[in-house]
N, C-alpha and C positions, 0 to 999 in steps of 0.2 A: 610799616604795618606788618606784624608777624602773626602767623597762625600757629598755634601749638598743635602739631600733628600727632595723631595716633602713632604709637611706636611701630606697629606692623606696617602701616602705610609709609612711614618715613623710611623704613628699611627697604621696602619695595622700590620707592623712588630712587634711593641711593644705588641700588643694584642696576636699575635701568640707566641712570646717569653714567655710572662707571662703565657700562657697556656701550656708551656713546649715543644713547637714545634720548630724545626730549620726553619729558614726563611731568605730569602735574596731578595733584588731587583736584577734583572737579565737581561742580554741581552742588547738591544739597549740603555736603559736608563743609564746603567753603561758605555757603550762605549762612548755615547755622553757626559756624565759628564766628563770623562777623557780627552775628546777633548776640553773641555771648552764650549760645546754647551748646550742649554737648551733642555732637552728631551721633546718630545711631549707626550709620554706615559710612565708610570711607571708600569712595570710588576713585579710580585713577584713569587717566587717559595718556596715551603715549604715541610716539611716532613708530614704535616697533610694531611690525605686522604680527598677527596672531601666532603664526608658526615661529617667528623669531622669539616672541615672548615665551612660548612653550619650551623652546630649546634653551633659553636663558635660565628659566626657573626649574626645568626638569619635569618629566612626565608625572612623577610621583606627587608633585605639588600642584599640578594643573588639572582643572576640570573644564573641558571644552563646552561651556554652557551656551555659547552663541557665536560660533566661529564664522557663520555666514554674515554676521553683523559686526564681526571684529572683536568679540568679547570672550575673554578667558577669565575664569575664576581661579584665584590663587589661594592655596592654603598657606597661611603664614602666622606663626606664633599663636596657634589656637583659634585664629579667626579666618574669615573668608573675605576676599577682596576682589571686586570686579575690575579688570583692566581692559579698556577698550581702545582700539586703534583710532587715531584721529580720522574722521570720516565726514563725507557729505552724503546726502541722500537723494535718490531719484524721485520720480512721481509716486504719489500715494493713490493708486487706483481704487483701493477699497476704503479709502478714507481713514485708515488706521495704521497701515504698515507700509514702509517704503518698498517699492518694487525692486530696488537695487541700492547698494551702497558703494561708495567709491572712497578708498583710503587716500588720505591727503597728508602732506608733511607738516602743515601749520595748524596749531591749536586754535587759532582764531577762526579758521574755516570750520572747524568742528563746533565751536561755540555758536556759530551763526545758525546752526540747524536746531538749536535748543528752543524750549518753549517760551520761558520768561527771562527777563534780564537778570533777576535775582538768582536764577539757576544757571546762568551762562557765564560763570566766572571760574577761573582756574588759578592754582597757586603752587609754587614751589619756593624753597628758601632762597635760591639764587636770584630768580627773577622777581619774586614777590607776587603781587596780585596781577593777574591778566584779566582785564575787565573792559573789553572793547564796546560794550553796549550800555555802560552806565549802571550796572547792577548795584554797586555799592551806594551810589547816590540815591537810587530808588529805595534801597533798604533804609537809608537814613531819612528819606522823605515819607516812607510808609506808603509806597505806591507799587502796585503790581502791573507790569507792562509787558506786552509781548515783544519778543525779539524781532526786529525788522518789521515786516508788514503783517499786522494782526490777521487779516483775512487769509493770507497764505498759511500762517501757522495753524489756524483752525481748519482750513481746508485739508491740510496734510493729515491731521489727526483730530477728529472731533472730540475725543476724550479730553483734549486740552481745555475744552470749554468747561467741563466739570472741575478739572484741576484748577482752573482760574479761580472759581468761587471757593474751592476748598482751601487753596493757599491763602487767599485773601481773608477767609474766615479764621484760619489758623493764626495768622499774625495780626488780624485786625486792620489790614491795609485797605486803602482806597483803591479802586480799579481805574486805571487809565481810561479816559472816555473813549478814544478810538478802539482800544482793546475790548471794552465792554460792548461797544456798538457792533463790532465784528462778531462777538460771541452771540449776541442777540440775533443777528441776521442769519447766522449759520447753525443755530441750535437744532433745527430740524434734522441735521446730519447726525445727531446723536443716535438715530435709529440704526446707524452702522456699527455701533459699539455694543459689545456683548453685555448682557444683563449682569453678568458677574462683575465686570469692570465698573458698570454703573453703580451697582450695590456697594462696591468697595469705596468708590469716591463719595457716594452719598453718606456712608457710615463715617468716613473721616470728616466730612463737612459737619455732620450733626454732632461729632465729638469735639468740635472747636469750642472755645470759651463762650462765645455769643454768636451763634450762627444765623439768627433770625434775619439780620440785614442782608444776608447773602443767599437766602432762600428766594431766589428770583422767580416770579410768577411764570414768566415765559419759559424759562429753562425747566422748571418743575412740571409745566404742562406737557412736556415731552417725556420726561423720565418717570413722572408720577401722574399719569393722565387721570387716574381715579379720583384725584383730589381736586375739588372745585376751587376757583379763585377765592370765593367767600370763606371756604373752610380753611384755606391756607392763611388768609389774612387773620382769621380768628386764632389759628394755632401758633402763629409766630411768637407773640409775647409769652405764651405758655412754654414753648420750646426753650426760649432763653432763660425762663425761670427754673427750668429743670437742672439738675446737677450736670456738670460737664465730664468728659472723659469716656473712654471706651467702655468701662464697666457700667456706665449709666446710659449706654446707647438704647436699650429697650425702653427706658423711661421717655427719652426724647422721641423715639419712633412712635410710642403710644400717644404722646401729646400731639404729634404731627398727624397721625392717622385716626385719631379718636372719632372723627365724624363718620368714618367708614363702618364703625361697629366692629364687633369681634370677627364676624365672617368676612367682611370686606378687608379687614386688616390681614387676616390669614391669606386671603387670595392675593393681595398685593405683594406681601412678603414672599409668598411662594413664587410668584411671577419673577421677582427679583432674585430668586434662588438664594435667599438668606438661609442660614443654618437652621435646622429644626429647633435647636435650643433657643435661638433668637426669636423665631416665629412664635413658639409656645409662650415664652416669657412676655413678649409684647402683647400677644392676644389676651393673656391672663390679666395684664394691667388694664387693657381696654375694657375687658369684661367686668372687672372689679372696681373700676373707678366709680366713686360714690359722691353724691351731693352732700358733703359734710360728714362728720364722724358721729356715730351713734353715741347716746348718752353714756352707756357703760363701755368705757375703753377696755376694761379688763376682759369682758365677755367677747367684745369684737376682736381684740388682739388674739385671744385664745382660739376663736373660731377660724381666724385667718391662718394661724400657725397649725391648725388642724388640717388645713388643705395645702399650705405652701411652706416653703422653707423661709428662714429669717430674711435672707437677701431679697426675696420677692416681696415680703411684707414691707421691708424698708423702702424698696423701690416704689411700692404702691403709696406709701406715706409721702415720698418725694413728689410723685405725680399729683397727689391730692393737694399738697402745698402749692404747687405751681398752678393748678387749676383754681384753687380757692385760697389765695393768700390771707384772706380774713380769718381762716381757720388754721393758720400756720402753727400756732401753739398747740392745738389739738393733735395735729399730725406729727409734730415733734414728740409729743407725749406718747403717741401710739408707737412710734419707732423705738423710743427708749424702753417702753414697757415690753414690747415684743422681744427686744434684746435681753432684758432681764428675765422674762419668762423662759426664753430659750436656754439661757445660761443656767437657770435653776432647775431645768428639766421638769417644769410644771406640766401636768397632764393636759394635753391638747388633742390627743389622738386616741382612737380605740386601742392601739397597740401599747399605749402607756397606762391603761387601766390596770388596777391591782388584781383584776380577775380576767379570765379568758373564756372561750367557748366551752372548754372541758369543765371548768368550774360551774358554768351555768347548767350544763346537762346534769352534772352531779347534784345540782340543787333542784332538779326537776323540770328544767326548761326543755321542751321537746327539740330534738335535733332538726335542723333544716333552716330555712331562711329566717325564721323567727329569732334565732340566736343573734344574728347580726342586728336585728331591730332592737333587741333588748340591750345589746352592747352600746348601740348608738344612743338609746334612751339614758343609759347609765352615764355615758360621756356628757350628755347634755346636762344632767343633774350635777355632775362634778364641775363642769364649766360654770354653771349658775351658782355653784357653792351651796347647793341644797344638801349635800352630804360630802364627806371627805373621800379622797381616793384611797380608801383602805379596804382590805378584803372583807372584813366582817360587815362594815357599813354598806358595802356594795351588795353583798349577799342579802342583807336585810332589805335593801332597796328593791332587789329582784322580787322578793315576796310581796312587797307593796305594789309593784308594777303588775304582778300576776293577779293580785286581788282586785286591782282596778280594771 
């Protein structure tokens, strides 16, 4: 079994080996390579102590990102690579971080501290795959299993409970029953985890291809206490019906939190310290979710584009499709129409009208708040196609509005 390594990682391993140190690529890059995926990052582990690594690669290439935990980041070939000394860990008093680490000479001792078997594999070209806990077999079987005693793994770091469901959802794996049982028993310890880390894991879970089966009621009752079991059960099929991926995250968040309404959604996402952009986009989707599409798609699409950008309108159409699959054709048509209107620059906003406030005052409309009302009335007429978005036609419409 051969893993095709990233060029920079291979060069770093070669440098460490020539200096007499044991070294491997480790963790997610090995897992993803075995799955036939392209790793995003290549992490290394080595018997070299942090100071030895810094001396070997030179200060100009080294960033001391986590020396107390044995980690040095190396600049190599335009990329950044984390190299960590083989280590074991002491007690986790705070339920998140080890009180101390101990550097060890054997990679197998280092792998024993890791969370799941599929993440506890190392590789180099000379020795091949180092897999003391059966990670490769679990990959082939589609099972997510804790390394060693599950209860101990989750007691050490409660965030691993969310990582369990996130990884299982990402790969569509079954969860090993003893591992699942330990996660359930210890999920209350998630209150030790910062909301930022909870939000990060929840976002990754919701970005998985089909996350509904992994939205466990007991786990979510801790991290999303605002959501009732009944609301969660109703939301699950809708979440799976929404588009997948990071760009569609607001759609899935809206599907999950729809029962909370706009205000409840904003409060929940603020508590989780989501970005302002994510909060606003999700809240808009919750607010605008409608029971079916109006008869006039053209008017509806133009009104939406008058308030929101194209991406938001298309996300709203995706949410509508997930909520009401019987209207999928209508929502698809809405999305396509909005894209065409946007591309053609069709008038949907006051700023796109062929006249402005100065034109209206020149036509005799008194200055003040009335200007805005007249412009909005003109826009409504244009959207309804009562008259074209042309200067003379709009000025004529102003006179009609004044007369009425």
